[in-house]
Steps between C-alpha positions, in 0.01 A plus 500: 500500500314218667644239261854586609438363850802691637514881514846659505644179641325569829122453504389150398132486401338192650123515473245730336270620779304779330426667171330835433474792262851626579687170491574188704603426858740213568616331816879511474822440690762767556814297428726764661324510837334159494150630572162459334363811328223601263597644161249710309590494131333789323393466141779571248498835325427333169704477180712806427327750729564867440835558671413828672175355630672184621773700671255721690281199580794318655607804695147529635507132595823553695353798686180315591694190604720712727189653652359155568834377641513795741167408663555331836175386663369161600194561284697567178682238292880526528683569171855359487626575150402603147649518154472402135579169336470411131259781419274460803489684833485304823441562869623276782279490811452299814319172437172501692325197639129571480204583277393831355153623590365417157603139552349495849166611358525237229574238766172596666311476169391863518406495868623794710785455746430467876433838658804491737726422203356789298553749783853371560587531131352850496722608790818350355452643152410840645820495706710418193332775298553749782873427479529513121287811465722670757791425263306672222426172316156427351430142388236578230398138442385367837283189452463155661757344269760752621453422870647182648408330828784282625464173684581675831221755444724787389353707216729655237435733206668404173626695198564845643648717226469230236123539474550873444772423246262283303236771494741780414711348224263245366613144564135428433448774241764709323450875496234538234186710490445617853777269617302369795568137579201336660429176679199367687279792605362348823747682728554834322435831673274759335797731445688221321197445280488871417868507407579752775814509712479247782650507847497275808121533529460302179669207676254542786206472259650185346549358849132567569410295190726215615359494853145515367567189292674314783206575729212430260643268236459749212642842404282804568401529133479141380354552152545319171595807298827681568335823391233455766765425762680826422173690521429333833833611644441854385128561550334229711499462877606145593255274679592494872703185576270402789209485257683204348646358820327607818763360739757759394585754775356847461841665541637291214209586269534870576875490434453324164228738387720797590783348297260472204409869501493640147696811590855446631448772759209306653712190568717454810786750482763227497558134580622580852158634588349178366736289714393689813135474405511124446693442822247703697208328328611151602411588857139589410212251535349359182176661391187296433419415139331775308276500197552742215249630252588454139730776381339748260608476139813703423468826307578485130878522492705729286702351216821330607841566345555359153781273623249296700303392194519139403639395838403164637482416866792260480554292811388622835651364817317169490642427158160444342495598135218683327397487136606803299220744439446741213665840551284795596336727246739739325334804653608389846153416631443177688314207357271248664160509661641591839572853375156567354197668655701662776299719739553873487771642720387612845446872542812695584484758779523857381838674515590707804463876470789654304770688690501879483603642165755724672678196647513329160636816335773525764599137447512555123730799549732294722494219245616744231769622738629143528504464122698823469758377750541183297549692176797679659650172621416550868352153526539446874303817575247414230446158655426647842245742355326225302498266801327762714247580225431129446424452870260796510331400175452146630326639807290750308418303184572138586808281439385387154395840365684583175651817648633305800656245267655777289677627811610150600633450147708817536631377835620182328649701213699716741625192686625349173691823423671510841648151487231332710396255230376229737265747671390634162424147382268443793319832451456459125366150558239628745394776261474253211282265706271778616463644151429157352232452763332836455573594137559161337818314403530662155433858608789727389563608859527137612741427218708807592548361850587155370747644249678694774502180705684331213747788485581467871538123463763571237677745732515219757658268244188287474495525121304182431212618718523841335484334157187310595324809625606719206374235257168476683456879511595533134233250396241688704610837360472374143151363567373811669688781323641361177856440381579868428381658823788681680444289813527181293817626334648588839435147622667355188802719570515377860478141385794557263699662782435201726597251228843661479542454875412133453788474252268447203674767295374408155138502617560823692656671197218396270225607740668830594555585132136422419379703800714796390366483145138478617547782749652715226202426276240568771667767714767652276870437443616742772237421762666422837347152503639427154843613616478273804448200271782609267726532806408143595587381148844662541546335840425152361737564206775579749425190708529300178844649424376715212659816638536693172124480443432570868720813495326642195154441646593637844625819333179536301289453816716745698461767233123446474458509879697821528266658244175362643573484874787742545875459540478462879215250511597180688418286194727713279786478749449124541530450124821702486644270767418199280674671207812507716462131582480414130807714418700326770392157376620595152844604628433870450587589860633849427160597358325329791720688749414836349129411497505399867680820606218708353236261635644522853474880485141482377399240757660704779316811388165318477513256793794603716845345556374208710205399285532127411482585129780755535710231669412255223632746239817552706548124517482483121757777480737306728462178304602674179797667670619150577440379147725784384774388743460799731488279808598751770208722394271199463588376849435841658164525324398147604590565865311827516192363325508189721511709818208713383298194397565337837368808678201551269403142411655288774816284525349186342299665222588347159616837365727549802655157445553578131698810597702307756582238238611778263729621779654152522546491122690829512718380787587188304594690185728717714669189642362547851383141525487471879259795523302364205467163675346664807238684290417199282446295816268765642296501178483120488392476865229763451369330187498163674293647784254659261491253209635170627833320455405351162370816332693587180595845633635347823697239307646770272617694806656186650679433169644851507605438861686187385670700225631745762636212707688370197648842431618510861674163462251316721436229244381229740230726645399610151471139381292406802265795442466417130410140589236630740360731232496216248312279745242769568464569130453130429248465779291806432587600148554183299168546327593837352845404372 
């Protein structure tokens, strides 16, 4: 891209001003507006990338670029535009006049910055993070090179969204092995190192590392071996900054040390609290220099994740390079004299007296009550029971006791089953961290929590992150339990499921088929888990257009589930619904219609007339009425189902909008184009609010709106709308065409 010099006839590249692991940054001129800009040209996707991967990658780039463009704060770089040109993605940003903090430290030849400058930078970065975290955005790669100080003293954070993109989809490392893309380890939080879910507190830890280096001239763990640096972040208390530079204010040292707490819960709750703390501290008198005794040697650390092996320190903020060192021993132990002859661990105080047995028995009974509620589908009630039990167990046994964590796990599980995926993600992440800390990272209970975390990430549409975590858990399961353990096979199934959602259908089909065969060999051909994998094989066949094969397999799974689970089991009914989908896709709508009539009766009997699955079966019935040309009946069904879905699920729920669109389709087939136009517009407006103007579903609804205008003889309006749709599709969808 850089050799072209002119991007889309608009952005003229003038001067290369930076190069990094994700691409190059050029000073450029926007020929349309006559202003100077910076253009970040990301590395090309490479020769002939897998089309599904490239399509999802580009879609992810668009989403992250929109996130970055929506940020409006003086401490965040302004994003003007983004797109793709000749195989490479690019981002257009404001051109900044200044130096990043890494360059400032290099200018000082490794000397720390003046204390007033460090405190000022700390306040400005904290303010910017407070804003972005409030928007739900986590940077994930905060380091001196990503923070710019302008000539007027303003401090700005660079690469919001794009740093996360690089980590998630592998601009630096394609999704292989664990799929974790790594850079310099000097500024990584302990939870990043452990592969756990990170939130805004990870950014706070990274900020603590940055401020420590600005104030002392070196990162908190300035070691020659990347492995040792990771261990330091996870297990070693940092040397107090004032031990290295006595003139630093006490309030600043205390704030930095709190940011560097190993546990996220021990750090400041958010960046706003840090802003207030720094502002208050500036009014305090400086403390006299203090002397510190040498810190005791750290305890022998546990083995780090396998992805960390062979890492080198890379470049820290000062840009100094280090010679590559030999990778650690294969067994995960550390090498070097500094790890030998460690003193024995200090004595641990005895545990508090156990709570009364009667109290524990009562809590166990209530826990079982919560499980029973979940088995009957009463997840909201189950969640409340588990939340109460978790609170009492935490008080009686401690927050990290296995029984407490079991209850917290069930709280998260209930949240995920009631549509509160974001809350479930947070809870599963906390459970995974606590179990890794108390039981070890490869303990089956820890892996259970991480696997559910991956599932929830997939529910949130964050399939790349889910892929990374599934791959990491699968590797750990195979090490600890073997390839044929049911838990390992379940993880392989989940990985196949997630691959299909990434659009990698061939890989998904192969892995799902292999998982089904192995489950049949280990568990039996009619085991529910085997049938789940066979169902997934059928789903991928359908997504690939192989509907004859999909129909046959769906029918086999439906018959087996009816025998093993019962005719009214939710899994049996779900498979029968998919049989109807396959029949409709094959043009056998009369058969599909008859199937859906029976399924609606069964769903009504099992779940009631307003159950979402009953309404889903009724929607399928209405669609096939339309395919058979029975449009008056189809329209009546669509209207009734849409009204019920609006009451049960909400007016902007995707299922509600699908029913409203089906209503518009029926109106159009009946020649009632004016009424159809009104409904299509409502659907398009709702999708634009929820998904954005450039989302494919929104654009499809706008196209249908234009079709209605044409049928009504309003050709000029239709042409204008089609031009607008084409522009949006070119802007936000050119990479997938």
